Each structure stands twice: as C-alpha cells, then as structure tokens.
ZADO-1210 file (C-alpha; in nm, 4 decimals, padded with zeros to 6 digits):
<atoms>
<atom x="03.0942" y="-03.7211" z="11.5300" code="MET" pos="1"/>
<atom x="03.2869" y="-04.0601" z="11.4433" code="SER" pos="2"/>
<atom x="03.1446" y="-04.2480" z="11.1381" code="ILE" pos="3"/>
<atom x="03.1373" y="-04.5211" z="11.3547" code="PHE" pos="4"/>
<atom x="02.8618" y="-04.4087" z="11.5598" code="ASN" pos="5"/>
<atom x="02.7249" y="-04.2129" z="11.2583" code="GLU" pos="6"/>
<atom x="02.6007" y="-04.5799" z="11.2031" code="LYS" pos="7"/>
<atom x="02.5205" y="-04.6928" z="11.5549" code="GLY" pos="8"/>
<atom x="02.8603" y="-04.8860" z="11.6072" code="THR" pos="9"/>
<atom x="02.9887" y="-04.8982" z="11.9950" code="LEU" pos="10"/>
<atom x="02.7149" y="-04.6536" z="12.0929" code="ARG" pos="11"/>
<atom x="02.6068" y="-04.9368" z="12.3503" code="LYS" pos="12"/>
<atom x="02.9526" y="-04.9376" z="12.4833" code="ILE" pos="13"/>
<atom x="02.9898" y="-04.5538" z="12.4626" code="GLY" pos="14"/>
<atom x="02.6241" y="-04.4893" z="12.6504" code="GLU" pos="15"/>
<atom x="02.7147" y="-04.7774" z="12.9460" code="ARG" pos="16"/>
<atom x="03.0609" y="-04.5820" z="13.0260" code="LEU" pos="17"/>
<atom x="02.9429" y="-04.2235" z="12.9762" code="THR" pos="18"/>
<atom x="02.6400" y="-04.3240" z="13.2463" code="ASP" pos="19"/>
<atom x="02.9013" y="-04.4395" z="13.4882" code="ILE" pos="20"/>
<atom x="03.1115" y="-04.1652" z="13.4261" code="LEU" pos="21"/>
<atom x="02.8322" y="-03.8982" z="13.4832" code="VAL" pos="22"/>
<atom x="02.6938" y="-04.1184" z="13.7858" code="ASN" pos="23"/>
<atom x="03.0375" y="-04.1460" z="13.9678" code="ASN" pos="24"/>
<atom x="03.1854" y="-03.8236" z="13.9453" code="PRO" pos="25"/>
<atom x="03.4149" y="-03.9480" z="14.2209" code="LYS" pos="26"/>
<atom x="03.7343" y="-04.1693" z="14.1430" code="ILE" pos="27"/>
<atom x="03.7394" y="-04.4129" z="14.3880" code="ASP" pos="28"/>
<atom x="03.7079" y="-04.8313" z="14.3340" code="GLU" pos="29"/>
<atom x="03.3312" y="-04.7792" z="14.2734" code="ASN" pos="30"/>
<atom x="03.3732" y="-04.6307" z="13.9488" code="LEU" pos="31"/>
<atom x="03.6616" y="-04.8419" z="13.8512" code="MET" pos="32"/>
<atom x="03.4601" y="-05.1360" z="13.9332" code="ASP" pos="33"/>
<atom x="03.1912" y="-05.0241" z="13.7093" code="ASP" pos="34"/>
<atom x="03.4165" y="-04.9327" z="13.4428" code="ILE" pos="35"/>
<atom x="03.5458" y="-05.2548" z="13.4715" code="GLU" pos="36"/>
<atom x="03.2339" y="-05.4051" z="13.4138" code="GLU" pos="37"/>
<atom x="03.1169" y="-05.2432" z="13.1634" code="ALA" pos="38"/>
<atom x="03.4277" y="-05.3082" z="12.9442" code="LEU" pos="39"/>
<atom x="03.3608" y="-05.7243" z="13.0089" code="VAL" pos="40"/>
<atom x="03.0128" y="-05.6741" z="12.8993" code="MET" pos="41"/>
<atom x="03.0966" y="-05.5118" z="12.5488" code="SER" pos="42"/>
<atom x="03.2812" y="-05.8392" z="12.4795" code="ASP" pos="43"/>
<atom x="03.6291" y="-05.7203" z="12.5724" code="ILE" pos="44"/>
<atom x="03.7970" y="-06.0489" z="12.7203" code="ASN" pos="45"/>
<atom x="03.9405" y="-06.0110" z="13.0875" code="LEU" pos="46"/>
<atom x="04.2800" y="-06.0133" z="12.9793" code="ASP" pos="47"/>
<atom x="04.2363" y="-05.6889" z="12.7957" code="THR" pos="48"/>
<atom x="04.0244" y="-05.5469" z="13.0003" code="THR" pos="49"/>
<atom x="04.2524" y="-05.6098" z="13.2941" code="GLU" pos="50"/>
<atom x="04.5517" y="-05.4287" z="13.0879" code="LYS" pos="51"/>
<atom x="04.3054" y="-05.1130" z="13.0273" code="ILE" pos="52"/>
<atom x="04.2235" y="-05.0871" z="13.4013" code="MET" pos="53"/>
<atom x="04.5905" y="-05.1185" z="13.4784" code="GLU" pos="54"/>
<atom x="04.6833" y="-04.8562" z="13.2160" code="MET" pos="55"/>
<atom x="04.4132" y="-04.6591" z="13.3444" code="LEU" pos="56"/>
<atom x="04.4711" y="-04.6599" z="13.7306" code="ARG" pos="57"/>
<atom x="04.8479" y="-04.5716" z="13.5798" code="HIS" pos="58"/>
<atom x="04.7390" y="-04.2965" z="13.4007" code="ASP" pos="59"/>
<atom x="04.5166" y="-04.1513" z="13.6856" code="ILE" pos="60"/>
<atom x="04.7975" y="-04.1374" z="13.9457" code="LYS" pos="61"/>
<atom x="05.1062" y="-04.0509" z="13.7180" code="VAL" pos="62"/>
<atom x="04.8539" y="-03.7518" z="13.5371" code="LYS" pos="63"/>
<atom x="04.6358" y="-03.6415" z="13.8504" code="TYR" pos="64"/>
<atom x="04.2877" y="-03.7019" z="13.7024" code="ILE" pos="65"/>
<atom x="04.0689" y="-03.5611" z="13.8938" code="LYS" pos="66"/>
<atom x="03.7305" y="-03.5554" z="13.6949" code="ASP" pos="67"/>
<atom x="03.5288" y="-03.8130" z="13.4812" code="SER" pos="68"/>
<atom x="03.5912" y="-03.6231" z="13.1467" code="GLU" pos="69"/>
<atom x="03.9462" y="-03.6973" z="13.2117" code="ASP" pos="70"/>
<atom x="03.9057" y="-04.0530" z="13.2749" code="VAL" pos="71"/>
<atom x="03.7393" y="-04.0375" z="12.9519" code="LYS" pos="72"/>
<atom x="03.9830" y="-03.8931" z="12.7510" code="LYS" pos="73"/>
<atom x="04.2269" y="-04.1572" z="12.9079" code="ALA" pos="74"/>
<atom x="04.0246" y="-04.4597" z="12.7991" code="LEU" pos="75"/>
<atom x="04.0223" y="-04.3095" z="12.4733" code="ILE" pos="76"/>
<atom x="04.3894" y="-04.3037" z="12.4455" code="GLU" pos="77"/>
<atom x="04.4578" y="-04.6241" z="12.6153" code="ILE" pos="78"/>
<atom x="04.2130" y="-04.8196" z="12.3666" code="ILE" pos="79"/>
<atom x="04.3548" y="-04.6470" z="12.0889" code="SER" pos="80"/>
<atom x="04.6985" y="-04.6961" z="12.1823" code="LYS" pos="81"/>
<atom x="04.6189" y="-05.0697" z="12.2042" code="LEU" pos="82"/>
<atom x="04.4857" y="-05.1322" z="11.8623" code="ILE" pos="83"/>
<atom x="04.6903" y="-04.9540" z="11.6508" code="ASP" pos="84"/>
<atom x="04.9208" y="-05.1526" z="11.4902" code="LYS" pos="85"/>
<atom x="05.1044" y="-04.8498" z="11.2784" code="GLY" pos="86"/>
<atom x="05.1731" y="-04.9089" z="10.9139" code="GLU" pos="87"/>
<atom x="05.0191" y="-05.2912" z="10.9608" code="ARG" pos="88"/>
<atom x="04.6966" y="-05.1274" z="10.9626" code="GLN" pos="89"/>
<atom x="04.7325" y="-05.0199" z="10.5933" code="LYS" pos="90"/>
<atom x="04.6569" y="-05.2531" z="10.3030" code="LEU" pos="91"/>
<atom x="04.9505" y="-05.2691" z="10.0671" code="ILE" pos="92"/>
<atom x="04.9435" y="-05.0357" z="09.8171" code="ASP" pos="93"/>
<atom x="05.1859" y="-05.2145" z="09.5791" code="GLU" pos="94"/>
<atom x="05.1069" y="-05.4237" z="09.2442" code="TYR" pos="95"/>
<atom x="05.0132" y="-05.6493" z="09.1777" code="PRO" pos="96"/>
<atom x="04.8842" y="-05.7884" z="09.4487" code="LEU" pos="97"/>
<atom x="04.7322" y="-06.0897" z="09.5838" code="ILE" pos="98"/>
<atom x="04.4464" y="-06.1030" z="09.8668" code="ILE" pos="99"/>
<atom x="04.3592" y="-06.4410" z="10.0079" code="LEU" pos="100"/>
<atom x="04.0753" y="-06.4004" z="10.2045" code="VAL" pos="101"/>
<atom x="03.9482" y="-06.6369" z="10.4764" code="ILE" pos="102"/>
<atom x="03.6524" y="-06.7290" z="10.7188" code="GLY" pos="103"/>
<atom x="03.3750" y="-06.9147" z="10.8111" code="ILE" pos="104"/>
<atom x="03.0699" y="-06.9462" z="10.5927" code="ASN" pos="105"/>
<atom x="02.8035" y="-06.6830" z="10.6576" code="GLY" pos="106"/>
<atom x="03.0543" y="-06.4341" z="10.8143" code="GLY" pos="107"/>
<atom x="03.0200" y="-06.1736" z="10.5396" code="GLY" pos="108"/>
<atom x="03.3334" y="-06.3067" z="10.3628" code="LYS" pos="109"/>
<atom x="03.1932" y="-06.2773" z="10.0049" code="THR" pos="110"/>
<atom x="03.0107" y="-05.9661" z="10.0268" code="THR" pos="111"/>
<atom x="03.3223" y="-05.8407" z="10.1649" code="SER" pos="112"/>
<atom x="03.5273" y="-05.9393" z="09.9026" code="ILE" pos="113"/>
<atom x="03.2595" y="-05.7767" z="09.6544" code="ALA" pos="114"/>
<atom x="03.3425" y="-05.4243" z="09.8698" code="LYS" pos="115"/>
<atom x="03.6950" y="-05.4408" z="09.8195" code="LEU" pos="116"/>
<atom x="03.7113" y="-05.5464" z="09.4871" code="ALA" pos="117"/>
<atom x="03.4463" y="-05.1758" z="09.4063" code="LYS" pos="118"/>
<atom x="03.7559" y="-05.0207" z="09.6345" code="LYS" pos="119"/>
<atom x="03.9912" y="-05.1350" z="09.3984" code="PHE" pos="120"/>
<atom x="03.7948" y="-05.0561" z="09.1191" code="LYS" pos="121"/>
<atom x="03.6970" y="-04.7091" z="09.2150" code="ASP" pos="122"/>
<atom x="04.0244" y="-04.6128" z="09.2534" code="GLU" pos="123"/>
<atom x="04.1198" y="-04.7203" z="08.8671" code="GLY" pos="124"/>
<atom x="04.2530" y="-05.0772" z="08.9878" code="ARG" pos="125"/>
<atom x="04.1911" y="-05.3924" z="08.7507" code="SER" pos="126"/>
<atom x="04.0740" y="-05.6685" z="08.9542" code="VAL" pos="127"/>
<atom x="03.9883" y="-06.0130" z="08.8747" code="ILE" pos="128"/>
<atom x="03.8248" y="-06.2651" z="09.1534" code="LEU" pos="129"/>
<atom x="03.9356" y="-06.6041" z="09.1879" code="ALA" pos="130"/>
<atom x="03.6249" y="-06.8631" z="09.3615" code="ALA" pos="131"/>
<atom x="03.8472" y="-07.1142" z="09.5747" code="ALA" pos="132"/>
<atom x="03.5740" y="-07.1767" z="09.8560" code="ASP" pos="133"/>
<atom x="03.4945" y="-07.4634" z="09.6064" code="THR" pos="134"/>
<atom x="03.3131" y="-07.6999" z="09.8756" code="TYR" pos="135"/>
<atom x="03.0458" y="-07.4537" z="09.9481" code="ARG" pos="136"/>
<atom x="02.7657" y="-07.4872" z="09.7362" code="ALA" pos="137"/>
<atom x="02.6616" y="-07.2221" z="09.5076" code="ALA" pos="138"/>
<atom x="02.9665" y="-07.0261" z="09.6435" code="ALA" pos="139"/>
<atom x="03.1154" y="-06.9769" z="09.3051" code="SER" pos="140"/>
<atom x="02.7725" y="-06.8625" z="09.1523" code="LYS" pos="141"/>
<atom x="02.7454" y="-06.5941" z="09.4380" code="GLN" pos="142"/>
<atom x="03.0935" y="-06.4612" z="09.3868" code="LEU" pos="143"/>
<atom x="03.0026" y="-06.4589" z="09.0333" code="GLU" pos="144"/>
<atom x="02.7107" y="-06.2354" z="09.0547" code="GLU" pos="145"/>
<atom x="02.9057" y="-06.0119" z="09.2748" code="TRP" pos="146"/>
<atom x="03.1909" y="-05.9729" z="08.9989" code="GLY" pos="147"/>
<atom x="02.9371" y="-05.8676" z="08.7541" code="LYS" pos="148"/>
<atom x="02.7823" y="-05.6022" z="09.0062" code="LYS" pos="149"/>
<atom x="03.1410" y="-05.4217" z="09.0472" code="VAL" pos="150"/>
<atom x="03.2714" y="-05.5075" z="08.7277" code="GLY" pos="151"/>
<atom x="03.5229" y="-05.7890" z="08.8073" code="ALA" pos="152"/>
<atom x="03.6244" y="-06.1193" z="08.6244" code="ARG" pos="153"/>
<atom x="03.5896" y="-06.3870" z="08.8261" code="VAL" pos="154"/>
<atom x="03.7504" y="-06.7418" z="08.7749" code="ILE" pos="155"/>
<atom x="03.5939" y="-07.0385" z="08.8696" code="LYS" pos="156"/>
<atom x="03.5959" y="-07.4342" z="08.8619" code="HIS" pos="157"/>
<atom x="03.3132" y="-07.7003" z="08.9374" code="LYS" pos="158"/>
<atom x="03.1933" y="-07.7501" z="09.2778" code="GLU" pos="159"/>
<atom x="03.4804" y="-07.9478" z="09.4822" code="GLY" pos="160"/>
<atom x="03.7955" y="-07.9066" z="09.2947" code="THR" pos="161"/>
<atom x="04.1103" y="-07.8567" z="09.4653" code="ASP" pos="162"/>
<atom x="04.0909" y="-07.4831" z="09.5117" code="PRO" pos="163"/>
<atom x="04.4868" y="-07.3997" z="09.4613" code="SER" pos="164"/>
<atom x="04.3636" y="-07.5419" z="09.0660" code="ALA" pos="165"/>
<atom x="04.1319" y="-07.2338" z="09.0864" code="VAL" pos="166"/>
<atom x="04.4217" y="-07.0110" z="09.2348" code="ILE" pos="167"/>
<atom x="04.6623" y="-07.1367" z="08.9613" code="TYR" pos="168"/>
<atom x="04.4101" y="-07.0416" z="08.6798" code="ASP" pos="169"/>
<atom x="04.3390" y="-06.6982" z="08.8431" code="ALA" pos="170"/>
<atom x="04.7150" y="-06.6436" z="08.8759" code="ILE" pos="171"/>
<atom x="04.7571" y="-06.7093" z="08.4917" code="GLN" pos="172"/>
<atom x="04.4751" y="-06.5039" z="08.4105" code="ALA" pos="173"/>
<atom x="04.6140" y="-06.2135" z="08.6105" code="SER" pos="174"/>
<atom x="04.9817" y="-06.2313" z="08.4707" code="LYS" pos="175"/>
<atom x="04.8383" y="-06.2480" z="08.1110" code="ALA" pos="176"/>
<atom x="04.5792" y="-05.9621" z="08.1708" code="ASN" pos="177"/>
<atom x="04.8397" y="-05.7258" z="08.3743" code="LYS" pos="178"/>
<atom x="04.5685" y="-05.7361" z="08.6180" code="THR" pos="179"/>
<atom x="04.6657" y="-05.5197" z="08.9517" code="ASP" pos="180"/>
<atom x="04.4858" y="-05.7005" z="09.2266" code="VAL" pos="181"/>
<atom x="04.3479" y="-06.0615" z="09.2444" code="LEU" pos="182"/>
<atom x="04.1142" y="-06.1189" z="09.5478" code="ILE" pos="183"/>
<atom x="04.0700" y="-06.4922" z="09.6133" code="CYS" pos="184"/>
<atom x="03.7901" y="-06.6016" z="09.7968" code="ASP" pos="185"/>
<atom x="03.9140" y="-06.9145" z="09.9730" code="THR" pos="186"/>
<atom x="03.8979" y="-07.1257" z="10.3144" code="ALA" pos="187"/>
<atom x="03.5647" y="-07.1442" z="10.5033" code="GLY" pos="188"/>
<atom x="03.5754" y="-07.4328" z="10.7095" code="ARG" pos="189"/>
<atom x="03.7300" y="-07.4787" z="11.0665" code="LEU" pos="190"/>
<atom x="03.6299" y="-07.8465" z="11.1459" code="GLN" pos="191"/>
<atom x="03.9598" y="-08.0021" z="11.0455" code="ASN" pos="192"/>
<atom x="04.2390" y="-07.7660" z="11.0880" code="LYS" pos="193"/>
<atom x="04.5270" y="-07.9895" z="10.9526" code="THR" pos="194"/>
<atom x="04.3161" y="-08.0201" z="10.5867" code="ASN" pos="195"/>
<atom x="04.2754" y="-07.6262" z="10.6336" code="LEU" pos="196"/>
<atom x="04.6411" y="-07.5776" z="10.7218" code="MET" pos="197"/>
<atom x="04.7365" y="-07.8018" z="10.4145" code="LYS" pos="198"/>
<atom x="04.4961" y="-07.6495" z="10.1860" code="GLU" pos="199"/>
<atom x="04.6320" y="-07.2934" z="10.2520" code="LEU" pos="200"/>
<atom x="04.9778" y="-07.4125" z="10.2403" code="GLU" pos="201"/>
<atom x="04.9029" y="-07.5827" z="09.9122" code="LYS" pos="202"/>
<atom x="04.7430" y="-07.2233" z="09.7879" code="MET" pos="203"/>
<atom x="05.0826" y="-07.0310" z="09.9205" code="ASN" pos="204"/>
<atom x="05.3135" y="-07.3014" z="09.7241" code="ARG" pos="205"/>
<atom x="05.1139" y="-07.2330" z="09.4098" code="VAL" pos="206"/>
<atom x="05.1332" y="-06.8481" z="09.4688" code="ILE" pos="207"/>
<atom x="05.5259" y="-06.8639" z="09.5516" code="ASP" pos="208"/>
<atom x="05.5810" y="-07.1052" z="09.2168" code="ARG" pos="209"/>
<atom x="05.3608" y="-06.9188" z="09.0058" code="GLU" pos="210"/>
<atom x="05.3920" y="-06.5268" z="09.0786" code="TYR" pos="211"/>
<atom x="05.6453" y="-06.4564" z="09.2969" code="GLN" pos="212"/>
<atom x="05.6258" y="-06.0863" z="09.2127" code="GLU" pos="213"/>
<atom x="05.3068" y="-06.0036" z="09.3334" code="ALA" pos="214"/>
<atom x="05.2654" y="-05.8573" z="09.7006" code="LYS" pos="215"/>
<atom x="05.0770" y="-06.0871" z="09.9220" code="ARG" pos="216"/>
<atom x="04.7816" y="-06.0273" z="10.2062" code="GLU" pos="217"/>
<atom x="04.6069" y="-06.2970" z="10.3970" code="THR" pos="218"/>
<atom x="04.2813" y="-06.1739" z="10.5574" code="LEU" pos="219"/>
<atom x="04.0242" y="-06.2732" z="10.7874" code="LEU" pos="220"/>
<atom x="03.7070" y="-06.1943" z="10.7661" code="VAL" pos="221"/>
<atom x="03.5082" y="-06.1673" z="11.1387" code="ILE" pos="222"/>
<atom x="03.1464" y="-06.1445" z="11.2015" code="ASP" pos="223"/>
<atom x="03.0814" y="-05.8485" z="11.5167" code="ALA" pos="224"/>
<atom x="02.7813" y="-05.9907" z="11.6512" code="THR" pos="225"/>
<atom x="02.8988" y="-06.2971" z="11.7039" code="THR" pos="226"/>
<atom x="03.0842" y="-06.1913" z="11.9869" code="GLY" pos="227"/>
<atom x="03.2817" y="-06.4142" z="12.1919" code="LYS" pos="228"/>
<atom x="03.2775" y="-06.6744" z="11.8933" code="ASN" pos="229"/>
<atom x="03.4341" y="-06.4183" z="11.6634" code="ALA" pos="230"/>
<atom x="03.7558" y="-06.4240" z="11.9057" code="ILE" pos="231"/>
<atom x="03.7352" y="-06.8035" z="11.9138" code="ASN" pos="232"/>
<atom x="03.7547" y="-06.7581" z="11.5447" code="GLN" pos="233"/>
<atom x="04.0461" y="-06.5501" z="11.5181" code="ALA" pos="234"/>
<atom x="04.2483" y="-06.7653" z="11.7399" code="GLU" pos="235"/>
<atom x="04.1605" y="-07.1046" z="11.5397" code="GLU" pos="236"/>
<atom x="04.2332" y="-06.9374" z="11.1821" code="PHE" pos="237"/>
<atom x="04.5313" y="-06.7514" z="11.3441" code="ASN" pos="238"/>
<atom x="04.6817" y="-07.0836" z="11.4101" code="ASP" pos="239"/>
<atom x="04.6555" y="-07.2071" z="11.0661" code="VAL" pos="240"/>
<atom x="04.7247" y="-06.9152" z="10.8670" code="ALA" pos="241"/>
<atom x="05.0033" y="-06.6325" z="10.8533" code="GLU" pos="242"/>
<atom x="04.7058" y="-06.3638" z="10.8796" code="LEU" pos="243"/>
<atom x="04.8373" y="-05.9848" z="10.7661" code="THR" pos="244"/>
<atom x="04.4634" y="-05.8263" z="10.8925" code="GLY" pos="245"/>
<atom x="04.1253" y="-05.8687" z="10.9266" code="MET" pos="246"/>
<atom x="03.7754" y="-05.7135" z="10.7991" code="ILE" pos="247"/>
<atom x="03.5312" y="-05.7044" z="11.0535" code="ILE" pos="248"/>
<atom x="03.1709" y="-05.7141" z="10.9340" code="THR" pos="249"/>
<atom x="02.8337" y="-05.5978" z="11.0716" code="LYS" pos="250"/>
<atom x="03.0142" y="-05.3420" z="11.3164" code="LEU" pos="251"/>
<atom x="02.6976" y="-05.1589" z="11.3779" code="ASP" pos="252"/>
<atom x="02.4521" y="-05.1090" z="11.6392" code="GLY" pos="253"/>
<atom x="02.3648" y="-05.4977" z="11.6975" code="THR" pos="254"/>
<atom x="02.7240" y="-05.5269" z="11.7604" code="ALA" pos="255"/>
<atom x="02.8761" y="-05.4489" z="12.1194" code="ARG" pos="256"/>
<atom x="03.2214" y="-05.3986" z="11.9345" code="GLY" pos="257"/>
<atom x="03.4868" y="-05.5158" z="12.2151" code="GLY" pos="258"/>
<atom x="03.6102" y="-05.8108" z="12.0033" code="ILE" pos="259"/>
<atom x="03.7536" y="-05.5880" z="11.7787" code="ALA" pos="260"/>
<atom x="03.9626" y="-05.4863" z="12.0758" code="ILE" pos="261"/>
<atom x="04.0127" y="-05.7951" z="12.2241" code="THR" pos="262"/>
<atom x="04.1138" y="-05.9981" z="11.8951" code="ILE" pos="263"/>
<atom x="04.3715" y="-05.6836" z="11.8076" code="THR" pos="264"/>
<atom x="04.5502" y="-05.6809" z="12.1552" code="ASP" pos="265"/>
<atom x="04.5529" y="-06.0674" z="12.2541" code="GLN" pos="266"/>
<atom x="04.6593" y="-06.1766" z="11.9074" code="TYR" pos="267"/>
<atom x="04.8207" y="-05.8704" z="11.7175" code="ASP" pos="268"/>
<atom x="04.6460" y="-05.8837" z="11.4330" code="ILE" pos="269"/>
<atom x="04.5622" y="-05.5313" z="11.2536" code="PRO" pos="270"/>
<atom x="04.2137" y="-05.4724" z="11.1721" code="ILE" pos="271"/>
<atom x="04.2491" y="-05.2895" z="10.8105" code="LYS" pos="272"/>
<atom x="03.8995" y="-05.2700" z="10.7513" code="TYR" pos="273"/>
<atom x="03.5137" y="-05.2273" z="10.9090" code="VAL" pos="274"/>
<atom x="03.1908" y="-05.3044" z="10.7752" code="GLY" pos="275"/>
<atom x="02.9375" y="-05.0593" z="10.8919" code="ILE" pos="276"/>
<atom x="02.6273" y="-05.1402" z="10.6754" code="GLY" pos="277"/>
<atom x="02.4934" y="-05.3380" z="10.3817" code="GLU" pos="278"/>
<atom x="02.5843" y="-05.0612" z="10.0728" code="GLY" pos="279"/>
<atom x="02.8840" y="-05.1316" z="09.8753" code="MET" pos="280"/>
<atom x="03.0715" y="-04.8424" z="10.0293" code="ASP" pos="281"/>
<atom x="03.0180" y="-04.9443" z="10.3593" code="ASP" pos="282"/>
<atom x="03.3432" y="-05.0708" z="10.4014" code="LEU" pos="283"/>
<atom x="03.5503" y="-04.8355" z="10.5597" code="ILE" pos="284"/>
<atom x="03.9783" y="-04.8446" z="10.6441" code="GLU" pos="285"/>
<atom x="03.9847" y="-04.9051" z="10.9967" code="PHE" pos="286"/>
<atom x="04.1407" y="-04.5937" z="11.2227" code="ILE" pos="287"/>
<atom x="04.2430" y="-04.6584" z="11.5217" code="PRO" pos="288"/>
<atom x="04.1490" y="-04.2957" z="11.6798" code="LYS" pos="289"/>
<atom x="03.8131" y="-04.3245" z="11.5281" code="ASP" pos="290"/>
<atom x="03.7342" y="-04.6074" z="11.6878" code="PHE" pos="291"/>
<atom x="03.8411" y="-04.5339" z="12.0097" code="ALA" pos="292"/>
<atom x="03.6893" y="-04.1752" z="11.9787" code="GLY" pos="293"/>
<atom x="03.3647" y="-04.3614" z="11.8780" code="GLY" pos="294"/>
<atom x="03.2931" y="-04.5333" z="12.1707" code="ILE" pos="295"/>
<atom x="03.2333" y="-04.1885" z="12.3609" code="PHE" pos="296"/>
<atom x="03.1006" y="-04.0010" z="12.0389" code="ASP" pos="297"/>
<atom x="03.4156" y="-03.7865" z="12.0393" code="GLU" pos="298"/>
</atoms>
C-alpha cells in the first residue's frame, strides 16, 4: 500500500475512480465522461483534466486497452508522467545551502520549516533558522519554539524589522559557525505583489552579496485543504518569486489531492515534499509514482 493511502491521502479520488471503473466495464464515452468528472471533482483543473483525458484516449487506442484494470494502469502512468519533474524533484544536497520558504500565513509554513530542520538534523547536518517573516505577530516566537524542539538556533529581530536585515545576520552566523543549512521563514503576504517582489529581490541581493558560495532553494508551502485557492496561491507566488519547488501540507484524508497534479502540470513547479500528518516525521519526499499509485492504492 502506498504511504499516501496509509495516511488516507488520495483515497477519495481513488475510491471514486475505482467505483467508476468497476461499474462501467465497457470502455465507451460514458466511461470517459465519468472519469473526466471525477478528475475535476478532485481539484484537477479543466486544462490538466483535458490533458489527462487526451493522453488516456491515446493510450486506449494505441495500446488496445480493452478492460477497466488496464484503464487504471494507464491513468497511473499518465498522472505519474505529468507530475514527474526528474532531478528537479529532489532538494539540493550540496552545502552550504540556503532555503527561502514562502507561503501565506496559516498554510503550514512554520511547521514545515521545523520538519525540514529536523530532517537535516537527523542526517547529521547543522541548521540555523532565520525568522525573516517579521510582519506577522508572534512569528519569531513561534519559530523560536520550534527551533528549541529540533535543536536549531534561531536568528530573529524585533517585529516589523526589515526582513533582509534578519537574513544578513543569519548569513553571518551561518558562515561563522560553518553551518550546513540556513532555512529562512520569509514572506507570508500576497496583498501587495509589488512590495512582496521587492522584498524577495532584496533578500536575494543580500544572499548574492554575502554568501555567493551557498546553494539556493526557494520553496513555496501550499495547504492542500484549500483546494482551488491553493492553485491561485501557486500562480501568485510563482509570479513574484523564482520558485525551485513546493511543499504541499495537509495532504491527508481531508484533501482531494488534485491540486498537486494541477500545480505541477500548469506551473512546472516540482513538489519536493508533502506533509501527511501532524508528527515531526510526517514530511516525506514526493515520489511521483507513489503519488499516482496511491490514487488507486497501488
């Protein structure tokens, strides 16, 4: 059983599609219409759904698919192919490494940072956290509490401070201590895209100037339970930041999961990790074949 379905993830998509295939053994337009409707109901947008259906029709014709079991296998292969971004799927494993983490407040950004930090600590890497989301009340305190739990030092300033100043100090601390990984809690606002873009540009200029030798990742945290709003967030943040990947949180039984397929297809952003629970170890690497197979509990 896929780890996704062990946690309840994607079961709703899988159950719906499995019922359709079981109850419609004949491959005809009624079956195609039912599959298309199930995909759309799972937060997969129309463009991506049409792409999946076009690929499915092609496979049915070219591979002479005659039964529902082979339709299921074809869907797994198609979805896996759509969301697989190859080597970009993996987080950079060269050090020193700076990870800028962005996303709206309440989407699981801070807890994802803590889980990432724990992953690195478990691998024997040294970690510093930078509390550069300075405009949210108690954000620094929250990150500091997580830092204590995972054993990572937190660099912070007063609320309202220039975020780039926090990044600067965190870089100096990282260089002085030869720290492997610096994870920065950054922008949590989308109300003013121009200001957000300028803020991120300034942070990157500081990193370019102060830590040229560091490798870079910019990760967007998305809450799967927000459905189509999550897709809108991906589009908005993708416009203002050079994203290298995403973390999708709360990808459990309450989420329909189709946003993962839509976002990777429509915006070419690789998903690097998914959150499948509340535990500190419930942040796992995103493996396309596991995800696609998990839809049908394969």
